[in-house]
C-alpha positions in Angstrom: 80.3 89.8 106.9 78.5 87.8 109.6 77.6 88.9 113.1 79.3 87.0 115.9 78.5 88.8 119.1 78.2 92.1 121.1 80.8 94.4 122.7 80.3 97.7 124.5 82.0 100.8 123.1 84.3 101.2 126.1 85.5 97.6 125.8 86.8 98.5 122.2 89.1 101.0 123.9 90.4 99.3 127.0 89.8 95.5 126.5 89.2 94.3 123.0 90.6 97.2 120.8 92.4 97.0 117.4 94.8 94.1 117.3 93.4 92.3 120.4 92.2 88.8 120.5 88.6 88.2 121.4 87.3 85.0 122.9 84.0 84.0 121.4 81.9 81.0 122.6 83.1 78.7 119.9 86.2 80.3 118.3 88.7 83.1 118.6 88.9 86.3 116.6 91.2 89.2 116.0 90.0 92.9 115.8 91.1 94.2 112.5 92.7 97.6 111.9 90.9 100.9 111.2 91.4 100.4 107.4 88.6 97.8 107.5 86.2 99.7 109.7 83.1 101.3 108.1 82.7 104.8 109.6 79.3 105.3 108.0 77.8 103.8 111.1 80.1 105.6 113.6 79.2 108.7 115.6 81.6 111.6 115.9 82.7 112.7 119.3 83.5 116.4 119.7 86.5 117.2 122.0 88.8 119.8 120.6 91.3 119.8 123.3 91.9 116.0 123.0 91.9 116.1 119.2 94.5 118.9 119.2 96.8 117.0 121.6 96.5 113.8 119.4 97.3 115.8 116.3 100.4 117.1 117.8 101.4 113.5 118.5 100.2 111.6 115.3 100.0 114.5 112.7 97.5 117.0 111.3 95.9 114.4 109.0 93.9 113.2 112.0 90.6 115.0 111.8 88.0 113.2 113.9 87.3 110.9 116.8 84.6 108.3 116.3 82.5 106.3 118.6 82.7 102.6 117.4 79.8 101.5 115.2 76.8 100.7 117.3 73.5 98.9 116.6 70.4 100.1 118.3 67.4 97.9 119.0 65.2 98.3 116.0 62.6 95.6 115.2 62.1 97.2 111.7 65.7 96.8 110.6 66.0 95.1 107.3 67.4 91.6 107.9 69.3 91.7 104.5 71.1 94.9 105.4 74.9 94.5 105.9 76.1 93.8 109.4 77.1 96.8 111.5 79.9 96.5 113.8 83.8 96.0 114.1 85.4 93.6 111.6 87.2 90.6 112.9 89.1 87.7 111.5 89.5 84.2 112.9 92.8 83.9 114.7 94.8 81.8 115.4 94.5 80.1 112.1 95.4 76.6 113.6 92.5 74.6 115.0 92.4 71.2 116.9 89.7 68.6 116.9 88.9 67.6 120.4 87.9 64.0 119.4 90.7 62.9 117.1 93.3 65.6 118.1 93.9 66.6 114.4 95.8 69.9 114.2 95.5 71.9 111.0 94.9 75.3 109.6 91.6 76.8 108.6 92.8 77.0 105.0 93.6 73.3 104.9 90.0 72.3 104.1 89.9 69.9 107.0 87.6 72.2 109.0 84.3 73.8 107.8 82.7 77.0 108.9 79.1 76.5 110.2 76.9 79.6 110.7 73.6 80.2 112.5 72.0 83.4 111.1 69.6 83.5 114.1 72.2 82.7 116.8 75.4 84.5 115.8 77.2 83.2 119.0 76.9 79.6 117.7 79.1 80.3 114.6 81.9 77.6 114.8 84.3 75.5 112.8 83.7 71.8 112.8 85.6 68.6 111.8 83.1 67.1 109.4 85.0 63.8 109.0 84.9 63.2 112.8 81.2 63.4 113.7 81.3 67.3 113.4 82.6 68.3 116.8 83.4 72.0 117.4 87.0 72.6 116.4 88.9 74.6 119.1 91.6 77.3 118.5 95.0 76.3 119.7 96.2 78.1 122.7 99.8 78.8 121.7 101.0 81.9 119.8 104.2 83.8 119.1 104.5 87.5 119.9 107.3 90.0 120.5 107.9 93.3 122.2 107.6 95.2 119.0 103.8 94.3 118.8 104.1 91.5 116.2 101.8 88.4 116.6 101.7 85.2 114.6 100.7 81.6 114.6 102.8 79.1 116.4 105.2 77.3 113.9 103.9 73.8 114.5 105.5 72.1 111.5 109.0 73.5 112.1 108.6 73.0 115.9 107.9 69.3 115.9 110.6 68.6 113.2 113.1 70.9 115.0 116.3 70.9 112.8 115.1 68.3 110.3 113.4 69.0 107.0 109.6 69.0 107.6 107.5 66.4 106.0 105.5 67.5 102.9 102.6 67.3 103.6 102.7 67.1 107.5 99.8 65.5 109.3 99.9 66.8 112.9 98.1 65.9 116.1 98.0 67.8 119.4 97.3 65.5 122.3 96.8 66.4 126.0 97.7 63.9 128.7 96.3 64.6 132.1 93.7 67.0 133.3 95.8 69.9 134.5 96.5 71.3 131.1 100.1 71.8 131.8 102.4 72.4 128.8 104.6 69.5 129.7 101.5 67.2 129.3 100.8 68.4 125.7 102.6 66.7 122.9 102.6 67.6 119.2 103.2 64.8 116.8 103.7 64.3 113.0 102.0 61.2 111.9 104.1 61.1 108.7 107.5 60.6 110.4 106.3 59.9 113.9 108.3 62.7 115.5 106.9 64.4 118.6 107.8 67.1 121.0 106.4 68.4 124.3 105.1 72.0 124.4 107.1 72.6 127.5 110.1 73.2 125.3 108.3 76.2 123.6 108.6 78.2 126.9 112.3 77.4 127.4 114.1 80.3 125.9 117.5 78.4 125.9 116.3 75.5 123.8 113.7 77.2 121.6 114.6 80.6 120.0 113.0 81.8 116.8 113.3 85.2 115.1 110.2 87.3 114.9 108.4 87.2 111.6 107.3 90.8 111.7 103.7 89.8 111.2 100.9 92.3 112.0 97.8 90.2 111.4 95.3 93.0 112.2 96.9 95.1 109.3 97.4 92.1 107.0 101.1 92.9 106.5 104.5 91.7 107.4 107.3 94.1 108.4 110.9 93.1 107.7 113.8 93.7 109.9 112.4 92.9 113.4 115.4 92.2 115.6 113.3 90.8 118.5 113.1 87.2 119.5 109.6 85.9 119.3 108.3 84.4 122.6 105.5 81.9 123.2 102.4 83.2 124.8 99.0 81.6 125.6 95.8 82.5 123.8 94.0 84.9 126.2 97.2 85.9 128.0 97.0 89.2 129.9 100.2 90.5 128.2 99.0 90.0 124.6 97.5 93.4 124.2 97.9 96.7 126.1 96.1 99.9 125.0 97.7 103.3 124.8 94.9 105.7 125.6 94.8 109.5 125.9 92.0 111.2 127.7 90.7 114.7 128.5 87.9 116.3 130.5 85.4 118.5 128.6 85.8 122.0 130.0 83.5 125.0 129.7 84.6 127.9 127.5 86.7 130.4 129.3 84.1 133.1 128.3 81.3 133.2 130.8 78.5 134.7 128.7 75.5 132.6 127.7 76.1 132.6 124.0 79.5 131.1 124.4 78.1 128.2 126.5 75.4 127.5 124.0 77.9 127.5 121.1 80.1 125.1 123.0 77.2 122.8 123.5 76.3 122.8 119.7 79.9 122.9 118.6 79.6 119.6 116.7 77.1 121.2 114.3 78.8 124.7 114.3 82.5 124.1 114.0 82.5 123.5 110.2 80.4 126.5 109.3 82.5 128.5 106.7 80.7 131.8 106.5 77.9 134.1 107.9 75.4 133.1 105.1 75.8 129.4 106.1 75.4 130.3 109.8 72.1 132.0 109.1 70.8 128.8 107.5 72.2 126.3 110.1 71.2 128.4 113.2 67.7 129.2 112.2 65.2 128.9 115.1 63.5 125.9 113.4 66.9 124.0 113.5 68.5 125.3 116.7 65.8 126.7 119.0 68.3 127.1 121.9 69.9 130.0 119.9 66.7 131.8 119.2 67.6 134.8 121.4 70.6 135.7 119.3 71.1 137.0 115.9 73.0 135.2 113.2 75.7 137.9 113.3 76.2 137.3 117.1 76.4 133.6 116.6 78.9 133.9 113.8 81.1 136.2 115.9 81.0 133.6 118.8 81.9 130.8 116.3 84.9 132.7 115.1 86.0 133.6 118.6 85.8 129.9 119.6 87.8 128.8 116.6 90.6 131.3 117.3 90.7 130.2 121.0 91.0 126.5 119.9 93.9 127.4 117.5 95.7 129.3 120.3 95.2 126.4 122.7 96.5 124.0 120.1 99.6 126.0 119.7 100.4 126.6 123.4 98.9 123.7 125.4 101.3 120.7 125.7 99.7 119.1 128.8 96.0 118.5 128.8 95.9 118.6 132.6 97.1 122.2 132.9 93.9 123.6 131.7 91.9 121.3 133.8 93.8 122.3 136.9 93.2 126.0 136.1 89.5 125.4 135.8 89.2 123.1 138.8 91.0 125.6 141.0 89.3 128.7 139.6 87.5 130.8 142.1 84.7 131.7 141.7 84.0 128.4 139.8 83.1 128.6 136.0 79.4 128.9 134.9 77.7 125.4 134.6 77.3 123.8 131.3 75.8 120.7 129.8 79.0 118.7 130.6 80.6 120.5 133.5 79.1 121.8 136.8 81.0 122.2 140.0 80.4 123.3 143.6 82.9 124.4 146.3 82.6 123.2 149.8 84.9 123.6 152.8 87.8 121.3 153.4 87.2 117.8 154.9 86.4 118.1 158.6 89.6 117.5 160.7 92.0 117.9 157.8 91.9 121.5 157.2 95.7 121.8 157.7 96.3 119.5 154.9 93.6 120.2 152.2 92.3 123.3 150.4 88.5 123.5 149.7 86.9 120.5 148.1 85.5 120.7 144.6 82.4 118.6 143.9 82.0 117.9 140.2 78.2 117.2 139.9 78.6 116.9 136.1 81.7 115.8 134.1 82.5 114.4 130.8 85.6 112.5 129.8 86.6 111.4 126.2 89.1 108.7 125.8 90.8 107.9 122.5 92.8 104.7 121.6 96.1 105.7 119.9 98.0 102.6 119.6 98.8 99.4 121.6 101.7 97.3 122.7 102.3 93.6 123.4 104.4 91.8 126.1 105.1 95.1 128.0 102.6 97.9 128.8 103.6 101.4 128.1 100.7 102.6 130.3 102.6 101.3 133.4 104.2 104.7 133.8 101.7 107.1 132.3 99.1 107.5 129.7 99.9 107.8 126.0 100.7 111.5 126.3 104.0 110.6 128.2 105.2 107.6 126.3 108.8 108.4 125.3 109.9 105.6 122.9 108.6 104.2 119.7 107.7 100.7 120.7 104.1 100.9 119.8 101.9 99.2 117.2 99.8 101.4 114.9 96.1 100.8 114.4 96.1 101.3 110.6 98.4 100.7 107.7 98.6 104.4 106.8 98.7 107.5 109.1 95.2 107.4 110.7 92.7 110.1 109.8 90.4 109.1 112.7 90.6 107.1 115.9 88.1 105.2 118.0 87.0 106.9 121.1 84.5 106.7 124.0 82.9 109.2 126.4 82.0 108.9 130.0 79.6 111.2 131.8 79.7 111.1 135.6 80.6 112.8 138.8 83.7 113.2 140.9 85.5 114.8 143.9 88.5 117.0 143.5 90.9 117.3 146.5 93.9 119.7 146.6 96.7 119.4 149.0 98.0 122.6 150.7 101.3 123.6 148.9 103.0 124.9 152.1 102.3 121.6 154.1 103.4 119.6 151.0 106.7 121.5 150.5 107.5 121.2 154.3 107.0 117.4 154.1 109.3 117.2 151.0 112.1 118.9 152.7 112.3 116.2 155.5 115.4 114.0 155.3 113.6 110.7 155.5 111.2 111.8 152.7 114.2 112.8 150.5 115.8 109.4 151.2 112.6 107.5 150.2 112.5 109.7 147.0 116.1 108.6 146.2 115.0 105.0 146.7 112.2 105.4 144.3 114.4 107.2 141.8 116.8 104.3 141.8 113.9 101.8 141.3 112.6 104.0 138.5 116.0 103.9 136.7 116.3 100.1 137.2 112.8 99.7 135.7 113.7 101.6 132.7 117.0 100.0 132.2 115.5 96.5 132.3 113.1 97.6 129.5 115.7 99.3 127.4 114.2 102.8 127.8 116.7 105.7 127.4 117.7 107.7 129.2 116.8 105.7 132.4 116.5 108.7 134.7 113.9 110.4 132.5 110.2 110.9 133.4 110.6 110.5 137.1 107.5 112.0 138.8 108.9 112.7 142.2 108.0 111.8 145.8 104.9 114.1 145.8 103.4 111.9 143.1 104.0 109.0 145.3 102.1 110.6 148.1 99.2 111.8 145.8 99.0 108.3 144.1 98.9 106.5 147.4 96.3 108.8 148.9 94.2 108.4 145.7 94.2 104.6 145.9 93.4 104.6 149.6 90.4 106.9 149.0 89.2 104.9 146.0 89.2 101.7 148.0 87.2 103.4 150.9 84.8 105.2 148.6 84.0 102.0 146.7 82.9 100.5 150.0 80.7 103.5 150.9 79.1 104.9 147.7 77.9 101.6 146.2 80.1 101.8 143.1 82.2 98.9 142.1 85.9 99.3 142.4 86.4 99.2 138.7 83.7 102.0 138.3 85.8 104.6 140.2 88.9 106.1 138.5 91.7 108.6 139.4 93.1 111.5 137.6 96.2 113.0 139.1 97.5 116.6 138.9 101.1 116.7 140.0 103.9 119.1 139.4 106.8 120.0 141.6 108.1 123.4 142.5 110.6 124.9 140.1 109.1 123.4 136.9 107.7 125.6 133.9 104.2 126.0 135.4 103.1 126.7 138.9 103.1 123.5 141.2 100.1 121.2 141.2 99.0 118.7 143.9 95.5 117.5 143.3 93.4 114.3 143.0 90.3 113.8 141.0 88.3 110.7 141.9 85.4 110.2 139.6 83.1 107.5 138.2 84.6 105.7 135.2 81.6 103.6 134.1 80.1 104.5 130.7 76.5 103.6 131.7 73.9 105.1 134.0 75.7 103.9 137.1 78.2 106.8 136.8 75.6 109.5 137.4 73.7 108.2 140.4 75.1 111.0 142.7 76.4 108.7 145.4 80.0 109.9 144.9 79.3 113.7 145.2 77.4 113.1 148.4 80.5 111.7 150.0 82.2 115.0 149.4 80.5 117.0 152.1 83.1 118.2 154.7 81.9 115.9 157.6 81.4 112.8 155.4 84.6 113.2 153.5 86.6 113.8 156.6 85.2 110.5 158.0 86.1 108.7 154.8 89.6 110.1 154.8 90.0 109.1 158.4 88.8 105.5 157.7 91.1 105.3 154.6 94.2 106.3 156.5 93.4 103.9 159.4 93.1 101.1 157.1 96.5 101.9 155.6 98.3 101.5 159.1 97.9 97.8 159.1 97.7 95.5 156.0 96.6 92.0 155.9 100.0 91.0 154.5 102.0 92.8 157.2 104.8 92.6 158.2 105.8 91.6 154.8 104.0 94.4 153.0 105.2 97.2 155.4 108.8 96.0 155.1 108.8 96.1 151.3 111.0 98.9 149.8 111.5 100.1 146.3 114.1 97.8 144.6 116.7 99.0 142.2 116.6 95.7 140.2 113.8 97.0 138.0 111.2 94.4 139.0 108.9 96.9 140.5 108.5 100.5 141.3 106.6 100.6 144.6 107.2 100.4 148.3 104.9 99.2 151.1 101.8 98.2 149.1 100.0 95.1 147.8 96.7 93.7 146.7 95.4 93.7 150.2 96.0 97.4 150.8 96.6 99.8 147.9 96.5 98.0 144.5 93.5 99.1 142.4 92.0 97.6 139.2 93.8 98.2 136.0 91.1 100.5 134.5 91.1 102.7 137.6 94.9 103.4 138.0 96.9 105.9 135.8 100.2 104.3 136.4 99.7 100.5 136.5 99.9 100.3 140.4 103.4 101.8 140.4 104.7 104.6 142.5 102.7 103.5 145.6 103.8 103.4 149.2 101.4 103.7 152.2 104.4 104.8 154.5 104.0 108.2 152.8 100.5 108.5 154.2 100.8 107.0 157.8 103.2 105.2 160.0 103.5 101.4 159.7 105.1 98.5 161.4 108.4 99.2 159.6 108.7 103.0 159.7 107.1 106.2 160.9 109.5 108.7 159.5 108.0 109.7 156.1 104.2 109.9 156.8 102.4 113.0 155.6 99.3 112.7 157.9 101.0 112.7 161.3 97.6 112.5 163.2 97.8 109.1 164.8 
């Protein structure tokens, strides 16, 4: 196996995960399934709450979460040792010579692989009989909504209904500099038939059944009823991750031993007996436990195991426990991964907000469960709430482990006052807006064949929380120095009358996996006077958008094309990695009055 380049662990979760296409300097590659990964070089990530939630979804055979294999800088590493990393395979399998326009597969023998052991990024395929130019991967593929991906059928496409030539000698020539599909012609040199690539995007003239190919798993599924559609190499809809995440919470017990056991849980969770505990927890191995006897440590381990089993049986929503900890008064004792401070509500907004919670330390673990193509299931929620089976697995068999990443950073937790929120929800104009969103929600689900269409509607309070979160993220990114993609939201929303008590909270935290997430700039903005000013500026910026009056006049449409009201890229839309709902369920008229309406605003302070 040859090294080709570098990726960050977080990229293998959100950008270039299993089944995704990776653009390399001179070729294109596909990330292979978990069956081909070598877990000997992976580091286990301990997060029992998240692991339990995934086991309830994928089965009890799932035992571990692994950080993707990493190579650390080591000048003494043996150069003959096997490559450490994520396995990939060249894809698409068709290449084109930029000089003579020859179009052929990698297996045809026309193109040769050239490697550079000292510069892995220079690995490439060349056309040896044409002065060895770098062969380029073709930029046309076939995919379907069931997650299948395959090479474009060049031979069948150019010959249309006629019998293909055997063998076929193909060329792919571009006319013009724009790269438009209508200017690209594929031709068979044996019979001189040709065809423009613009026909491949015309669904009336070009329809082909899906082959059921999963190239990352090296298998073909029979019986796919979807019609394959042509996509471009590097298209944004070729891969969408399904990710589940959880915050690391301190143990409910506040004693020092429970906190120490939680911090060392990765090494203690598999201890089977007291005798083994005496050996593992010896002072020479775990000096942090030197003040406690082996019997006390073993009792704490058993208590932790019983608590985890109880949580696995009862907890269906990961955010419920997080809400209880964040709203706990007094706050829980600080730990290695969690430390909070309570401060008064933002100055000038005491009638709307409860006390602010400053998370000086937090840890979030994210695991990749599956992925989709063409349509993103993350548009409505994370993987915990996906309600249909259109998802592509990461391995051929039921997975026993999943790739994951962890983020350590800081955050601000805001909680709306329930009385003010319920009073706002009872207003007739707000209820009318909620009905408009409900109709748009049903239309969106009908268009994507999700049944029943009325299921999983989050309600108008979610629209308010989501819009407020995006407004604050945009303002905070300007003030604290973080990039917009380094700030992320986590929404806690539950209406009155549901199984658990109502929730209405926003956690805005750093989402970068490097040291930028722990600089302290975000927590400093949570002080009452500073945060009050930030909220004031955020709301003022929502009154007028650069795209007004078109933006303010936009209402949720029942045709299923979108589930948002007055919002756009100039006012409320956030980066994909920062938003929980794919920039849906947003409407700045729920925050403040706009050109179009002043009837549904929550913050009536202007």
